[in-house]
C-alpha positions in Angstrom: 19.9 7.0 34.1 18.9 7.3 37.8 15.5 5.9 38.6 15.0 8.2 41.5 14.4 11.3 39.4 12.5 11.3 36.1 13.9 14.7 35.2 17.6 13.9 35.8 19.3 14.1 32.5 22.4 12.1 33.6 23.0 9.1 31.5 25.0 6.1 33.1 26.4 5.0 29.7 26.7 8.1 27.4 28.9 6.3 25.0 26.1 4.0 23.9 23.1 6.1 24.8 23.0 7.6 21.2 21.9 4.2 19.9 18.7 4.3 21.9 18.1 7.9 20.7 18.9 7.1 17.1 16.4 4.3 16.6 13.2 6.4 16.5 15.0 9.2 14.7 16.1 6.9 11.8 12.6 5.3 11.8 11.0 8.7 11.3 13.6 9.6 8.7 13.0 6.4 6.7 9.3 6.9 6.8 9.6 10.3 5.4 12.0 9.2 2.7 9.4 6.6 1.5 7.0 9.5 0.8 9.3 12.0 -0.9 7.3 15.0 -2.1 7.9 16.2 -5.7 8.9 19.7 -4.4 12.4 18.7 -3.5 15.0 16.4 -4.9 16.1 13.1 -3.3 19.4 14.6 -2.3 17.9 17.7 -0.8 15.5 15.6 1.2 18.2 13.3 2.4 20.3 16.3 3.5 17.3 17.7 5.5 16.8 14.4 7.2 20.4 14.0 8.2 20.6 17.6 9.5 17.4 16.9 11.5 18.7 13.7 13.0 22.1 15.0 14.0 20.7 18.2 15.5 18.1 16.3 17.5 20.6 13.7 18.6 22.7 16.5 20.1 20.0 18.6 21.6 17.9 15.8 23.2 20.8 14.0 24.7 22.0 17.2 26.4 18.6 18.7 27.5 16.2 15.9 28.6 16.5 12.5 30.2 17.1 9.4 28.0 13.5 8.1 28.3 12.0 11.5 27.4 14.4 11.8 24.5 13.4 8.5 23.1 9.8 9.3 23.3 10.2 12.8 21.8 12.7 12.0 19.1 10.5 10.5 16.5 7.8 13.3 16.6 10.4 15.9 16.8 12.2 14.6 13.8 9.1 14.4 11.8 8.2 18.0 12.8 11.6 19.4 12.0 11.7 17.7 8.6 8.2 18.9 7.8 9.3 22.4 8.6 12.3 22.0 6.3 10.1 20.6 3.6 7.6 23.4 4.1 10.3 25.9 3.5 11.4 24.0 0.4 7.7 24.1 -0.9 7.5 27.9 -0.4 10.7 28.4 -2.4 9.3 26.0 -5.1 6.0 27.9 -5.3 7.7 31.3 -5.3 9.9 30.3 -8.2 7.0 28.8 -10.2 4.9 31.9 -9.7 7.6 34.3 -10.7 8.1 32.3 -14.0 4.4 31.8 -14.7 3.3 35.3 -16.1 6.0 35.6 -18.8 5.6 31.9 -19.8 1.9 32.3 -20.2 2.5 35.4 -22.3 4.8 33.4 -24.6 2.3 30.5 -24.7 -0.4 33.0 -25.9 1.9 34.3 -28.6 2.5 30.8 -29.9 -1.2 30.1 -30.0 -2.0 33.3 -31.8 0.6 32.3 -34.5 -1.5 29.3 -35.2 0.3 26.5 -33.2 -1.7 23.9 -31.4 -1.5 23.5 -27.7 1.1 20.7 -27.8 3.6 22.4 -30.2 3.0 25.8 -28.5 3.9 24.3 -25.1 7.0 22.5 -26.5 8.3 25.7 -27.9 7.8 27.6 -24.7 9.3 24.9 -22.5 12.4 24.7 -24.6 13.2 28.4 -23.8 12.3 28.1 -20.1 15.1 27.9 -17.6 15.4 24.8 -15.4 12.9 25.1 -12.5 9.5 24.1 -11.2 7.5 25.6 -14.1 9.6 23.8 -16.8 9.3 20.5 -14.8 5.5 20.8 -14.5 4.9 21.9 -18.2 7.2 19.1 -19.3 5.0 16.7 -17.3 2.0 17.9 -19.4 3.8 17.4 -22.7 5.1 13.9 -21.7 1.6 12.8 -20.8 -0.3 14.0 -23.9 -1.9 10.9 -25.5 -0.8 8.5 -22.7 -3.1 5.5 -22.6 -5.6 5.5 -19.7 -8.1 2.8 -18.7 -6.5 0.4 -21.1 -7.5 1.8 -24.4 -8.4 5.5 -24.1 -5.8 8.1 -24.8 -5.5 11.1 -22.4 -6.7 14.3 -24.0 -4.9 17.6 -23.3 -7.7 18.8 -21.1 -7.4 15.6 -18.8 -3.6 16.0 -18.6 -3.9 19.6 -17.6 -6.6 18.8 -15.1 -4.3 16.1 -13.5 -1.5 18.6 -13.2 -3.9 21.2 -11.6 -4.6 18.6 -8.8 -0.8 18.1 -8.2 0.8 21.5 -8.4 1.4 23.2 -5.0 0.8 26.7 -6.5 -2.7 28.1 -6.2 -2.0 30.5 -9.0 -0.8 27.8 -11.3 -3.7 25.6 -10.4 -6.2 28.4 -11.2 -4.6 28.9 -14.6 -4.7 25.2 -15.4 -8.3 25.1 -14.4 -9.1 27.8 -17.0 -7.0 25.9 -19.6 -8.9 22.7 -18.9 -12.1 24.4 -19.9 -10.7 26.2 -22.8 -9.1 23.1 -24.3 -12.5 21.7 -24.8 -13.6 24.7 -26.9 -12.5 26.3 -30.2 -9.0 27.6 -30.8 -10.0 31.2 -30.7 -11.6 30.7 -27.3 -8.4 29.1 -26.0 -6.4 32.1 -27.3 -8.7 34.5 -25.5 -8.6 32.5 -22.2 -4.7 32.4 -22.2 -4.5 36.1 -23.1 -6.9 36.9 -20.2 -4.9 34.8 -17.9 -1.7 36.6 -18.9 -3.2 40.0 -18.3 -4.5 39.0 -14.9 -1.2 37.3 -13.9 0.7 40.4 -15.0 -1.6 42.7 -13.0 -1.4 40.5 -10.0 2.4 40.4 -10.1 2.5 44.2 -10.2 0.2 44.5 -7.2 2.3 41.9 -5.3 5.5 43.9 -6.0 3.9 47.0 -4.8 2.6 45.4 -1.7 6.1 43.9 -0.9 7.6 47.3 -1.2 5.1 48.8 1.2 5.5 46.0 3.7 9.3 45.8 3.5 9.9 48.0 6.6 7.6 45.9 8.7 9.2 42.7 7.5 12.7 43.9 8.2 11.6 45.0 11.7 10.3 41.5 12.5 13.5 40.0 11.3 15.6 42.5 13.4 13.6 41.8 16.5 13.9 38.0 15.9 17.7 38.3 15.4 18.1 40.4 18.6 16.2 37.9 20.7 18.0 34.9 19.2 21.3 36.6 19.7 20.7 37.3 23.4 19.6 33.7 23.9 22.7 32.4 22.2 24.9 34.8 24.3 23.3 33.4 27.5 23.8 29.8 26.3 27.4 30.4 25.6 28.3 32.3 28.7 26.1 30.4 31.2 25.7 27.0 29.7 25.1 25.1 33.0 22.3 27.5 34.2 20.9 27.5 30.7 20.5 23.8 30.5 19.3 23.5 34.1 16.5 26.0 33.4 15.1 23.7 30.6 15.5 20.3 32.3 12.5 18.2 33.2 9.0 18.3 31.9 8.3 21.9 33.1 11.6 23.1 31.7 10.8 21.5 28.4 7.5 23.3 28.2 9.2 26.5 29.1 11.7 25.9 26.4 9.0 25.4 23.8 7.3 28.6 24.9 10.6 30.6 24.8 11.5 29.2 21.5 8.1 30.0 20.0 8.5 33.6 21.2 12.0 33.8 19.6 10.7 32.6 16.2 7.5 34.5 16.1 9.0 37.7 14.7 10.6 35.6 11.9 7.3 34.0 11.1 5.6 37.4 11.1 8.3 38.9 8.8 7.9 35.9 6.5 4.2 36.2 6.3 4.4 39.9 5.5 6.7 39.0 2.6 4.0 36.8 1.0 1.5 39.2 -0.4 -0.6 37.3 -2.9 -3.9 37.5 -4.7 -5.9 35.5 -7.2 -8.6 37.2 -9.2 -8.6 35.7 -12.7 
């Protein structure tokens, strides 16, 4: 790289420059893999990390100087992987929330038939399709009676409270909080609590569906505007690549690129937020 110009993206040895770029990228990827969140599988996380690393290696080596690329590669990798994980978390929460009302209704029916909390949960979990809710309720069943503090066995209320602290779904956490209280009371109180939770969840899901219908036009407009802007940017990049890269070189060009990129993705974010109507009142 020429020492006379900090913003000069020319690399004197491009055949080996990727090694310098890859070091902070792989370090960031390894750090994230050590703290794999429960919302995604190991394979999905590894795929997201590889996509982030390869994409950033290509982009940074073409747009900014080697020194700047090395400095930015680690934080950029962490940010991109965090974004991919956040998207995975939203899908996880959405799938859990969709399955929750019906499962709570079936749990209430099992409790009304005279089953205790553990056999009732086991019967409901058997019929649940593979997904977040089945995994989380299976955690509860597996940890009933687990020894804690050496000699004390975990009560159902303690296991439910532990799951409430871990689940990423606010709606599920609220239900588990009510369950924790009800499990310390008589069976008829537990039945009434679960039935009340089912009624509230069912009503909330109906309101959410109605809100999504009303906001659909605004959501699609946001996506359409975002796609139009992204399409124009992609067309300019393909037809005038040299001018496109020249415009975003150097520190000022990098700042301008971030601003332009933010403007392009803003409609997508707005459309996504409009699609996430939610409430919690039970």
